[in-house]
C-alpha positions as CSV (number, residue, x, y, z in Angstrom):
1,V,15.0,-29.1,14.1
2,Q,12.4,-31.5,15.5
3,L,10.1,-33.7,13.4
4,V,7.4,-35.9,15.1
5,E,5.5,-38.4,13.1
6,S,2.2,-40.1,14.0
7,G,-0.7,-42.0,12.4
8,G,0.9,-45.4,11.7
9,G,-0.7,-48.6,12.6
10,L,-2.0,-52.0,11.4
11,V,-4.4,-51.9,8.5
12,Q,-5.9,-54.5,6.2
13,P,-4.9,-54.6,2.5
14,G,-7.0,-52.0,0.6
15,G,-7.3,-49.8,3.7
16,S,-6.2,-46.3,4.3
17,L,-4.0,-44.4,6.8
18,R,-3.0,-40.8,7.1
19,L,0.4,-40.0,8.5
20,S,1.2,-36.6,10.1
21,C,4.5,-35.0,10.8
22,V,4.7,-31.9,13.0
23,A,7.8,-29.8,12.5
24,S,9.5,-27.3,14.8
25,G,12.7,-25.4,15.2
26,F,12.8,-23.9,11.7
27,T,10.7,-21.8,9.4
28,F,8.6,-24.7,8.1
29,S,6.9,-22.7,5.3
30,S,10.2,-22.0,3.6
31,Y,11.4,-25.5,3.0
32,A,10.4,-28.6,1.0
33,M,9.5,-31.7,3.0
34,S,9.5,-35.4,2.2
35,W,8.4,-38.8,3.4
36,H,10.6,-41.9,3.2
37,R,10.1,-45.5,4.2
38,Q,12.2,-48.5,5.1
39,G,10.7,-51.9,4.8
40,P,12.0,-55.1,6.4
41,G,15.4,-55.9,5.0
42,K,15.3,-53.0,2.5
43,E,17.0,-49.7,2.1
44,R,15.3,-46.5,3.0
45,E,13.5,-45.0,-0.1
46,L,11.9,-41.7,-0.9
47,V,8.2,-42.0,-1.1
48,A,7.0,-38.5,-1.8
49,S,8.2,-34.9,-1.6
50,I,6.4,-31.5,-1.6
51,S,7.7,-28.0,-2.2
52,S,7.6,-25.3,0.4
53,R,4.2,-23.9,-0.6
54,G,2.8,-27.2,-1.7
55,G,2.6,-26.4,-5.4
56,S,4.9,-29.2,-6.5
57,T,4.9,-32.8,-5.5
58,N,6.7,-35.9,-6.6
59,Y,6.1,-39.6,-5.9
60,L,7.7,-43.0,-6.0
61,D,6.3,-44.8,-9.0
62,S,4.8,-47.6,-6.9
63,V,2.7,-45.2,-4.9
64,K,1.5,-42.9,-7.6
65,G,-2.3,-42.7,-7.6
66,R,-2.6,-44.2,-4.1
67,F,-0.6,-41.8,-1.9
68,T,-1.0,-38.0,-1.6
69,I,1.4,-35.7,0.2
70,S,0.2,-32.4,1.4
71,R,1.1,-29.7,3.9
72,D,-0.5,-27.1,6.2
73,N,2.0,-24.4,6.7
74,A,-0.2,-22.7,9.4
75,K,0.1,-25.9,11.5
76,N,3.8,-26.7,10.6
77,T,2.5,-30.1,9.5
78,V,3.1,-32.4,6.5
79,Y,0.7,-35.3,5.7
80,L,0.8,-38.5,3.8
81,Q,-2.6,-39.9,2.8
82,M,-2.2,-43.5,1.9
83,N,-5.0,-45.3,0.2
84,S,-5.4,-48.8,-1.3
85,L,-2.6,-50.0,0.9
86,K,-0.7,-53.2,-0.1
87,A,1.4,-55.6,1.9
88,E,4.5,-54.2,0.2
89,D,3.8,-50.8,1.7
90,T,4.6,-52.3,5.1
91,A,7.5,-50.2,6.5
92,V,8.6,-47.6,9.0
93,Y,7.7,-44.2,7.5
94,Y,9.9,-41.2,8.2
95,C,9.4,-37.5,7.7
96,K,12.4,-35.5,6.6
97,A,13.4,-31.9,6.2
98,P,15.8,-32.3,3.4
99,Y,17.5,-28.9,3.7
100,Y,18.6,-29.7,7.2
101,G,19.1,-33.4,6.8
102,S,16.9,-34.0,9.8
103,W,14.7,-37.1,10.3
104,G,11.8,-37.9,12.5
105,Q,11.7,-41.0,14.7
106,G,9.5,-42.9,12.3
107,T,6.1,-44.5,12.5
108,Q,5.3,-48.1,11.8
109,V,2.8,-49.0,9.1
110,T,1.8,-52.6,8.8
111,V,-0.5,-53.8,6.0
112,S,-1.8,-57.3,6.8
113,S,-4.9,-59.3,6.9
């Protein structure tokens, strides 16, 4: 199982980013996926999850209405669209295949003016 995230960067408060995670080594379309983050000095937390076909999603309360998780099973890719970003969203964001317990390497998101 391999997960490769991309799309992080430096953005001003109120800005947007879209993270991508390309998966390989397993039947992507059969499994739920999730995004997590770990801010400076904080524990890693679940940000959003999506069912295998994308019909069910769940979000951390603090990102509801601002973040959207989606997936393209034809491309073995899960996305995290992040809008109205705040300084407290600054973290390393990780993609996870929960069934396998596998993590990506993470991508840094920094929200700062």
